[in-house]
Structures are given as structure tokens and as C-alpha cells.
C-alpha positions as CSV (number, residue, x, y, z in Angstrom):
1,M,94.7,98.0,113.0
2,Q,95.9,95.0,111.0
3,T,97.0,94.5,107.4
4,D,95.0,92.1,105.2
5,G,98.3,90.6,103.9
6,I,100.8,91.1,101.2
7,H,100.1,93.8,98.6
8,H,103.1,93.0,96.2
9,V,106.6,91.7,96.1
10,T,109.3,93.5,94.1
11,A,112.4,91.7,92.9
12,V,115.5,92.4,90.7
13,S,116.0,90.6,87.4
14,G,118.3,90.6,84.4
15,D,117.2,90.6,80.8
16,P,113.7,92.2,80.7
17,R,112.7,90.1,77.6
18,E,113.5,86.9,79.4
19,N,111.6,88.1,82.4
20,V,108.5,88.6,80.3
21,R,108.9,85.2,78.7
22,F,109.2,83.4,82.0
23,Y,106.5,85.1,84.0
24,A,103.9,85.6,81.2
25,D,104.6,82.6,78.9
26,V,105.8,80.0,81.3
27,L,104.2,80.9,84.7
28,G,101.0,82.3,83.0
29,L,100.8,85.7,84.8
30,R,99.5,88.7,83.1
31,L,101.9,91.6,82.4
32,V,99.6,94.4,83.8
33,K,101.9,97.4,83.7
34,R,105.1,98.4,82.0
35,T,106.5,101.6,83.3
36,V,109.9,102.7,84.6
37,N,111.6,102.6,87.9
38,F,110.6,106.1,89.3
39,D,113.9,106.2,91.2
40,D,116.0,105.0,88.3
41,T,114.3,105.8,85.0
42,S,117.0,103.9,82.9
43,T,115.2,100.6,83.6
44,Y,111.7,99.3,83.4
45,H,109.4,98.5,86.3
46,L,107.3,95.5,85.2
47,Y,104.2,94.3,87.0
48,Y,102.6,90.9,86.8
49,G,99.5,89.5,88.4
50,D,95.9,88.4,87.8
51,E,93.7,90.2,85.2
52,T,94.0,93.6,86.9
53,G,97.1,93.1,89.1
54,S,94.9,93.2,92.3
55,P,96.6,93.4,95.7
56,G,97.9,90.0,96.7
57,T,98.8,89.0,93.1
58,A,101.3,91.6,92.0
59,L,104.9,90.5,91.5
60,T,107.1,93.3,90.2
61,F,110.6,93.6,88.7
62,F,113.4,96.0,88.2
63,P,115.1,94.3,85.2
64,F,118.6,95.7,85.3
65,G,120.0,93.8,82.4
66,E,123.6,92.8,83.0
67,G,123.4,93.7,86.7
68,R,125.4,92.1,89.5
69,P,124.1,88.7,90.5
70,G,122.7,88.7,94.0
71,R,122.7,86.0,96.7
72,P,119.4,85.3,98.6
73,G,120.3,85.1,102.3
74,R,120.1,86.7,105.7
75,G,118.3,90.1,105.7
76,Q,116.1,89.3,102.8
77,A,112.9,87.5,101.6
78,V,114.3,84.3,100.3
79,A,111.3,82.7,98.6
80,T,108.1,84.0,97.0
81,A,105.2,81.5,97.0
82,F,102.1,81.3,94.7
83,V,98.9,79.5,95.3
84,V,97.8,76.8,92.9
85,P,94.8,74.5,93.1
86,E,94.9,71.2,94.9
87,G,96.1,68.4,92.7
88,S,97.8,70.6,90.2
89,L,101.5,70.0,91.1
90,D,101.9,67.2,88.6
91,Y,100.8,69.5,85.9
92,W,103.3,72.1,87.0
93,T,106.2,69.7,87.3
94,D,105.5,68.5,83.7
95,R,105.3,72.1,82.5
96,F,108.6,73.0,84.2
97,A,110.3,70.0,82.6
98,E,108.9,70.9,79.2
99,H,110.2,74.5,79.5
100,G,113.6,73.6,81.1
101,V,112.8,75.3,84.5
102,S,114.9,74.3,87.5
103,A,112.4,72.7,89.9
104,A,112.7,70.4,93.0
105,E,110.5,67.3,93.6
106,P,107.2,68.1,95.3
107,T,107.3,68.0,99.0
108,E,104.8,68.8,101.9
109,R,104.9,71.8,104.3
110,F,102.4,72.5,107.0
111,G,100.1,69.9,105.4
112,A,100.2,71.4,101.9
113,G,102.0,70.3,98.7
114,V,104.9,72.5,97.7
115,V,107.3,72.7,94.6
116,A,110.3,74.9,94.8
117,F,111.7,76.3,91.5
118,E,113.7,79.1,90.1
119,D,113.3,81.6,87.3
120,E,116.0,82.4,84.6
121,D,117.9,84.5,87.1
122,G,117.9,82.0,90.0
123,Q,115.1,83.8,91.8
124,P,113.7,81.4,94.5
125,L,110.0,80.7,94.0
126,E,107.4,78.2,95.2
127,L,104.0,76.8,94.2
128,V,101.8,75.9,97.2
129,E,98.6,74.0,96.9
130,G,95.7,75.8,98.6
131,E,92.7,78.0,98.3
132,T,92.3,81.8,97.9
133,D,89.6,84.2,96.7
134,I,91.7,85.1,93.6
135,E,90.6,83.9,90.2
136,P,93.3,83.1,87.7
137,W,93.8,85.2,84.5
138,A,91.3,83.6,82.1
139,D,93.3,84.4,78.9
140,G,96.7,83.1,80.0
141,P,98.5,80.2,78.6
142,V,97.9,77.9,81.6
143,P,94.5,76.1,81.9
144,A,92.3,77.7,84.6
145,E,92.1,74.5,86.6
146,N,95.9,74.6,87.1
147,A,96.6,78.4,86.9
148,V,98.4,80.5,89.5
149,R,95.9,82.3,91.9
150,G,98.0,85.1,93.3
151,F,100.4,84.9,96.3
152,H,100.5,82.3,99.0
153,G,103.1,84.2,100.9
154,V,106.8,84.9,101.4
155,T,109.7,83.4,103.4
156,L,111.9,85.7,105.3
157,Q,115.5,85.0,106.4
158,S,115.8,87.6,109.1
159,A,119.1,88.5,110.8
160,A,117.0,89.0,114.0
161,P,114.0,86.6,113.8
162,E,112.5,87.6,117.2
163,S,112.6,91.3,116.2
164,T,111.1,90.7,112.8
165,G,108.4,88.6,114.4
166,R,107.5,91.5,116.6
167,V,107.2,93.8,113.6
168,L,104.9,91.2,111.9
169,E,102.7,91.1,115.0
170,L,102.6,94.9,115.1
171,L,101.2,94.7,111.5
172,G,98.6,92.3,112.6
173,F,100.1,88.9,111.8
174,E,99.6,86.1,114.4
175,K,102.1,83.3,115.0
176,E,100.2,80.2,113.8
177,A,102.6,77.2,113.9
178,A,106.2,76.0,113.7
179,E,107.7,73.3,111.6
180,G,111.4,72.6,111.9
181,E,113.3,75.9,111.5
182,R,110.2,77.6,110.0
183,V,107.7,79.7,112.0
184,R,104.5,80.6,110.3
185,Y,102.7,83.9,110.7
186,R,99.3,84.6,109.2
187,A,97.3,87.8,108.6
188,A,93.5,87.9,108.7
189,G,92.9,88.4,104.9
190,D,91.7,85.9,102.4
191,R,94.7,86.1,100.1
192,A,98.4,86.4,100.3
193,N,98.4,86.3,104.1
194,V,101.2,84.0,105.0
195,V,104.8,84.9,106.1
196,D,107.2,82.2,107.1
197,L,110.2,83.3,109.2
198,L,113.2,81.0,109.1
199,E,115.3,80.6,112.3
200,R,118.5,79.5,110.5
201,E,122.1,80.6,110.4
202,S,123.1,81.5,106.9
203,P,125.4,84.1,105.0
204,R,124.1,87.6,104.7
205,G,122.2,88.1,101.5
206,R,123.7,90.2,98.7
207,P,121.3,92.5,96.8
208,G,121.3,92.1,93.0
209,V,119.8,90.1,90.1
210,G,117.8,87.1,91.4
211,T,116.8,88.5,94.8
212,V,113.8,90.1,96.3
213,H,114.1,93.9,96.8
214,H,111.2,94.4,99.2
215,V,107.8,93.0,100.4
216,A,104.9,95.3,100.5
217,F,101.8,94.9,102.9
218,R,98.4,96.2,102.3
219,A,96.8,99.4,103.7
220,E,93.2,100.1,102.8
221,D,93.8,103.8,101.9
222,E,96.1,106.7,102.6
223,E,94.5,107.5,105.9
224,Q,95.2,104.0,107.2
225,Q,98.7,104.1,105.7
226,L,99.6,107.3,107.7
227,Q,98.2,105.6,110.8
228,W,100.7,102.7,110.2
229,R,103.4,105.3,109.7
230,E,102.7,106.8,113.1
231,E,102.4,103.3,114.8
232,L,105.7,102.1,113.2
233,S,107.5,105.3,114.1
234,N,106.4,105.1,117.7
235,A,107.7,101.6,117.7
236,G,111.1,102.8,116.8
237,Q,111.0,102.1,113.0
238,N,112.5,104.7,110.7
239,V,109.7,105.1,108.2
240,T,109.9,107.2,105.0
241,P,107.3,109.8,104.1
242,Q,104.6,108.8,101.6
243,K,105.8,108.3,98.1
244,D,103.5,108.5,95.1
245,R,104.0,105.3,93.0
246,Q,101.1,106.3,90.7
247,Y,99.2,103.1,91.2
248,F,99.4,103.2,95.0
249,Q,101.0,105.3,97.7
250,S,103.9,103.8,99.5
251,I,105.9,104.1,102.8
252,Y,109.1,102.1,103.5
253,F,111.0,100.9,106.4
254,R,113.7,98.3,107.1
255,D,113.0,96.0,110.0
256,P,115.7,95.2,112.6
257,G,116.3,91.9,110.8
258,G,117.4,93.8,107.6
259,V,114.3,93.1,105.5
260,L,113.0,96.1,103.5
261,F,109.2,96.4,104.0
262,E,106.7,98.7,102.3
263,I,103.1,99.5,103.2
264,A,101.2,100.2,99.9
265,T,97.6,101.4,99.5
266,D,95.1,99.2,97.7
267,G,94.2,101.9,95.3
268,P,94.0,103.5,92.8
269,G,95.2,100.4,91.0
270,F,96.6,99.7,87.5
271,T,93.5,100.7,85.6
272,R,94.3,104.4,86.5
273,D,95.8,105.0,83.1
274,E,94.8,101.9,81.0
275,S,91.6,100.0,80.5
276,V,91.4,96.4,81.7
277,E,91.7,95.2,78.1
278,E,94.9,97.3,77.4
279,L,96.7,96.7,80.6
280,G,100.5,96.2,80.1
281,S,100.3,96.8,76.4
282,S,102.3,100.1,76.2
283,L,104.8,102.1,78.2
284,K,102.9,104.2,80.8
285,L,104.6,107.1,82.5
286,P,103.5,109.3,85.4
287,P,102.7,112.9,84.6
288,W,106.0,114.2,85.9
289,L,108.0,112.1,83.4
290,E,105.7,112.4,80.4
291,D,107.6,115.3,78.9
292,D,110.8,113.1,78.9
293,R,109.0,110.2,77.1
294,D,111.0,110.2,73.8
295,R,114.4,110.0,75.7
296,L,113.2,107.4,78.2
297,E,111.8,105.2,75.4
298,S,115.0,105.4,73.4
299,R,116.9,104.0,76.3
300,L,114.7,101.0,77.0
301,P,115.1,97.7,75.3
302,S,112.2,96.0,73.4
303,L,110.2,93.5,75.4
304,E,109.2,91.7,72.2
305,P,110.7,88.2,71.7
306,E,113.7,88.2,69.4
307,V,112.9,86.7,65.9
308,E,115.7,84.7,64.4
309,E,116.5,85.6,60.8
310,V,115.6,82.7,58.5
311,R,118.2,82.2,55.7
312,N,117.6,80.2,52.6
């Protein structure tokens, strides 16, 4: 058994309206689903990705508004990286400058061009030049020749790097190379298959706005997911029962290095309750929350951009 790579990454953000502006309007991802956090229905759960939010492209957020700022650090994923086409970093540095995005100068890592940048909440992000089998969202604001093509991978700052490495190997990642304090692991899939493990002393991360909540790896279906649950439990991991997330089934465990991992099924996907054309256009709720729709909608802020009043 081996995972094909990353299914999705879930992070914590502040203002949901600003979150949509940044990831849809600036980064050019498609908002493929607006629902609520099933464990805390007072906030949205927003999903971004390619045209359908396919596995390996979905970046999701719990936008808690005026939540406590977090601090990326030990025990967390400390950077989420996207794939962009070779030669596109100049376009992106210009675009970031135009939109006032905090970004570093391009550099090179493992032979590929990299630009580090942050969203409006200080969430650490990267663009990495490379290839993938993902096609960009054709109707986005970024030209297709430069557009984001799903995840490249994530960087983990483990409190116990060797133990986290063993968990990654159990999931089917293989240690590929090392560069400085960074060790690269790669899964067998054709997309979102890279995990970099930092061997670095740093303060412990503080959960909150601007940090990654968890990283989810792919399982083909529920049967394989349950096999993973057994394998991980036998290896000493404390794994949750299956949880119904409507668009996939999930199990969770926290590795010895403190990073929260999930294993999510590839299906049924985001077209379960919306057509491809309508994805992300309205609030979707699971059947067990539908009777409470009016109350839930009344507590959620609008995602539409604010329109300044024009005075004569």
C-alpha cells in the first residue's frame, strides 16, 4: 500500500472575504465549495482548487474572522507549495508586486525555481516551477500559460523528524534527496507528491490564523482507507474512526512530531451536490444540517466584496 500523495491541505484564516479575494482573484484558484466547518458550524469551510477541486489541488480554509494569530513552527506544516509552469516566476513576481503581496526574490531548491510569499494572514506559501498532470482552471484570472497547477507539496517542521520520516515511509513516501537542513520525500503519484522535512531547531508552532491545520493524504476509496487505519494503528498511531466529510471520508492522526495528518478518500468529490458549472456558487450543507440552514446562513458573513458608497 502506498498513497499517491497529498489530497488537500487545510489552514486557518481570518476575514473570509479577504480570503476569497486573495486565493480566487490574486492566486487564480477556483472557489469550488462553500460550506461550513462540520465541527464548528459558526464558520465557513471554503475549498479552492482546479476546475473541480480534484485531489492534489484542494486548499481549504476555516476563516475564523478575528481569531487569534498563529505562529508557524515546530509541530506543523510550515509552507504549502503550488506548481507553476517553467519560466513563469517573472510573471508571478510582477503580479505579486501589482497586488501588494509580500514575496521573496526567486531562488532555487533541488534544481527548481521557487518563490516564497504570504497571504493576507501571513500564511507561508510557495510557487515551485515544475510539471504535473493537473490542468489549470481555464476561466480564472491568470493566463493558462502561467496559472497554478495544483500542489507541489508541503514543508513540515517536525518536533521529531526521524519519527515523522518513518510515518511518511509507512505511507509509501521514499526519501529522495537532502539539501541543507531539508530532506525530501516523494510519493509515487503524478501530482502533489512531495513532502520536505526540515531538520531545524525552532520554537513550537502556535495554532491560529495564518497556520496550516492539517495535511491530508490520498486513499483510493473507503476500503483502502480502513486498511490504512489498521496499518497505522498497528504501528502505534492513535487514529480516529471514519468521519463523513460529505465530499470524502476522513481519518485523522497526529504523528510523533506533532503534525496533524488526515487520510481522505478521492471520492465522491465536490460535484456530489453541485454541477461543475455551479461549483462554489452557493452555501451547501450536508443533510444533517439542512434543517438548520436559516440559522446557519444568518450567522455567516457575506463573501461578496464590499462596495464603497459613492457620494456626490
